[in-house]
C-alpha positions as CSV (number, residue, x, y, z in Angstrom):
1,X,0.0,0.0,0.0
2,X,1.5,3.4,-1.0
3,X,0.7,6.8,0.1
4,X,1.6,10.2,-1.3
5,X,4.1,12.1,0.7
6,X,3.2,15.7,1.4
7,X,5.7,18.4,0.5
8,X,7.9,19.5,3.4
9,X,6.9,22.7,5.0
10,X,9.4,24.2,7.4
11,X,7.2,27.0,8.5
12,X,3.7,25.9,9.5
13,X,0.7,28.1,9.0
14,X,0.4,30.5,12.0
15,X,-2.8,32.2,13.3
16,X,-3.6,35.1,11.0
17,X,-1.4,33.9,8.2
18,X,-2.3,32.1,5.0
19,X,-1.3,28.4,4.5
20,X,2.3,28.0,3.3
21,X,2.6,28.5,-0.4
22,X,3.2,25.6,-2.8
23,X,6.1,25.7,-5.2
24,X,3.9,27.2,-7.9
25,X,2.6,29.9,-5.6
26,X,6.1,30.6,-4.5
27,X,7.4,31.1,-8.0
28,X,4.5,33.4,-8.9
29,X,4.9,35.4,-5.8
30,X,8.7,36.0,-6.4
31,X,7.9,36.8,-10.0
32,X,5.3,39.3,-8.9
33,X,7.9,40.9,-6.6
34,X,10.5,41.1,-9.4
35,X,8.1,42.6,-11.9
36,X,6.5,45.0,-9.5
37,X,9.8,46.7,-8.5
38,X,10.7,48.3,-11.8
39,X,13.2,51.0,-10.9
40,X,14.1,49.7,-7.5
41,X,12.3,49.3,-4.2
42,X,12.6,45.5,-4.1
43,X,12.4,45.2,-0.3
44,X,9.4,47.4,-0.1
45,X,7.5,45.4,-2.8
46,X,8.6,42.1,-1.2
47,X,7.2,43.2,2.1
48,X,4.0,44.3,0.6
49,X,3.5,41.1,-1.4
50,X,4.8,38.5,1.0
51,X,3.4,40.1,4.2
52,X,0.5,42.3,3.3
53,X,-1.1,40.7,0.3
54,X,-0.3,37.0,0.5
55,X,0.2,36.8,4.3
56,X,2.9,34.1,4.0
57,X,5.0,35.7,6.8
58,X,4.5,37.9,9.7
59,X,6.2,41.4,9.8
60,X,8.7,40.0,12.4
61,X,9.6,36.9,10.3
62,X,10.0,39.1,7.3
63,X,12.3,41.5,9.2
64,X,14.4,38.6,10.4
65,X,14.9,37.4,6.9
66,X,15.7,40.9,5.6
67,X,18.3,41.4,8.3
68,X,19.9,38.0,7.5
69,X,19.8,38.9,3.8
70,X,21.6,42.2,4.4
71,X,24.2,40.6,6.5
72,X,25.3,38.2,3.9
73,X,27.2,39.3,0.7
74,X,25.4,39.6,-2.6
75,X,22.2,41.4,-3.6
76,X,19.8,41.7,-0.7
77,X,16.7,40.7,-2.5
78,X,18.3,37.6,-4.0
79,X,19.3,36.5,-0.5
80,X,15.8,37.4,0.7
81,X,14.3,35.1,-2.0
82,X,16.6,32.3,-0.9
83,X,15.5,32.8,2.7
84,X,11.8,32.8,1.8
85,X,12.0,29.7,-0.4
86,X,14.2,27.8,2.0
87,X,11.8,28.7,4.8
88,X,8.9,26.9,3.2
89,X,10.4,24.1,0.9
90,X,14.2,23.9,1.7
91,X,16.6,23.7,-1.1
92,X,13.9,23.2,-3.7
93,X,12.0,26.2,-2.5
94,X,15.1,28.3,-2.7
95,X,15.8,27.3,-6.3
96,X,12.2,28.0,-7.2
97,X,12.1,31.4,-5.5
98,X,15.3,32.3,-7.3
99,X,13.8,31.2,-10.6
100,X,10.8,33.4,-10.0
101,X,13.0,36.4,-9.0
102,X,15.5,36.1,-11.9
103,X,14.2,34.1,-14.9
104,X,11.6,36.5,-16.5
105,X,13.2,39.8,-15.3
106,X,16.6,38.8,-16.6
107,X,15.1,38.1,-20.1
108,X,13.2,41.4,-20.0
109,X,16.3,43.3,-18.8
110,X,18.3,42.0,-21.7
111,X,15.7,43.2,-24.1
112,X,15.4,46.6,-22.4
113,X,19.1,47.0,-22.3
114,X,19.4,46.6,-26.1
115,X,16.7,49.2,-26.5
116,X,18.2,51.6,-23.9
117,X,21.5,51.7,-25.7
118,X,19.7,52.8,-28.8
119,X,17.7,55.6,-27.2
120,X,19.7,56.6,-24.0
121,X,20.9,59.9,-25.5
122,X,17.3,61.2,-25.8
123,X,16.8,63.7,-22.9
124,X,13.2,62.5,-22.3
125,X,14.4,59.0,-21.5
126,X,16.7,60.3,-18.8
127,X,13.9,62.3,-17.3
128,X,11.6,59.3,-17.2
129,X,14.3,57.2,-15.5
130,X,15.0,59.9,-13.0
131,X,11.2,59.9,-12.0
132,X,11.3,56.1,-11.6
133,X,14.3,56.3,-9.3
134,X,12.5,59.0,-7.2
135,X,9.4,56.7,-6.9
136,X,11.7,53.8,-5.9
137,X,13.3,55.9,-3.2
138,X,9.8,56.9,-1.9
139,X,8.8,53.2,-1.7
140,X,11.9,52.3,0.3
141,X,11.1,55.1,2.8
142,X,7.5,53.9,3.0
143,X,8.7,50.5,4.1
144,X,10.8,52.0,6.7
145,X,7.8,53.9,8.2
146,X,5.7,50.7,8.0
147,X,8.1,48.7,10.1
148,X,8.8,51.6,12.5
149,X,5.9,50.7,14.8
150,X,7.4,47.3,15.5
151,X,10.4,49.0,17.3
152,X,8.8,52.3,18.2
153,X,8.9,51.5,22.0
154,X,12.1,49.6,21.9
155,X,14.7,52.2,22.9
156,X,17.7,49.9,22.2
157,X,16.5,49.3,18.7
158,X,16.0,53.0,18.1
159,X,19.5,53.8,19.5
160,X,21.1,51.2,17.3
161,X,19.3,52.5,14.3
162,X,20.4,56.1,15.1
163,X,23.9,55.0,15.8
164,X,24.1,53.2,12.4
165,X,22.6,56.1,10.6
166,X,24.9,58.7,12.1
167,X,28.0,56.5,11.6
168,X,27.3,55.9,7.9
169,X,25.8,59.3,6.9
170,X,27.8,61.7,9.1
171,X,31.1,59.9,9.7
172,X,31.0,57.9,6.4
173,X,31.7,54.6,8.0
174,X,31.9,51.8,5.4
175,X,29.3,49.1,5.3
176,X,31.5,46.1,6.2
177,X,33.0,47.7,9.4
178,X,29.6,48.9,10.4
179,X,28.1,45.4,10.0
180,X,31.1,43.8,11.9
181,X,30.5,46.3,14.9
182,X,26.8,46.8,14.9
183,X,25.8,43.3,14.0
184,X,27.4,41.5,16.9
185,X,26.2,44.2,19.4
186,X,22.6,43.9,18.2
187,X,22.7,40.0,18.3
188,X,24.3,40.0,21.7
189,X,21.6,42.3,23.1
190,X,18.7,40.5,21.5
191,X,20.0,37.0,22.1
192,X,17.2,34.9,23.8
193,X,17.8,34.8,27.6
194,X,16.5,32.2,30.0
195,X,13.9,33.5,32.4
196,X,12.9,32.0,35.7
197,X,9.2,32.6,35.1
198,X,7.3,31.6,32.0
199,X,4.8,34.2,30.8
200,X,1.3,33.5,31.7
């Protein structure tokens, strides 16, 4: 007697969240992120689609993945796609998420690149691209304000954010030294600690 084996799901459905996506849904979701973020703002679109629209992850889970993605070398959103895919379907999920993130956009990019090199000297084209960049910057800021409420009452988190901002913007500290200093400090402070009493 044989029985079909269910696909592995490393993150079970939590209250308030949708059921974990199948591989097809994962591919379409990452494809939607990639195609929605023309001009930039990948993290903002990813948060909107994965957390707000499809409800695959909570804000906290998404922020955890985004932090991990930014700590590792390579493009942040590629790392994030690997994190999301791996969370639900392991290695296969990571490959499917990467395919959704890269396959169609890469093909479109190659076609648009060929067109751009033919028309990039036209002033109107530069103005249009400048507007797209401005919109992407606004989307990135909107994501920052959306996740602000999560840490608004956490003074240590606000202090770490302010310290990082001042160090990089005012004192021009490079990214790698900043990560090597601020990363361990933040992880040490938020590392789970044993408590004598369990919350009721």
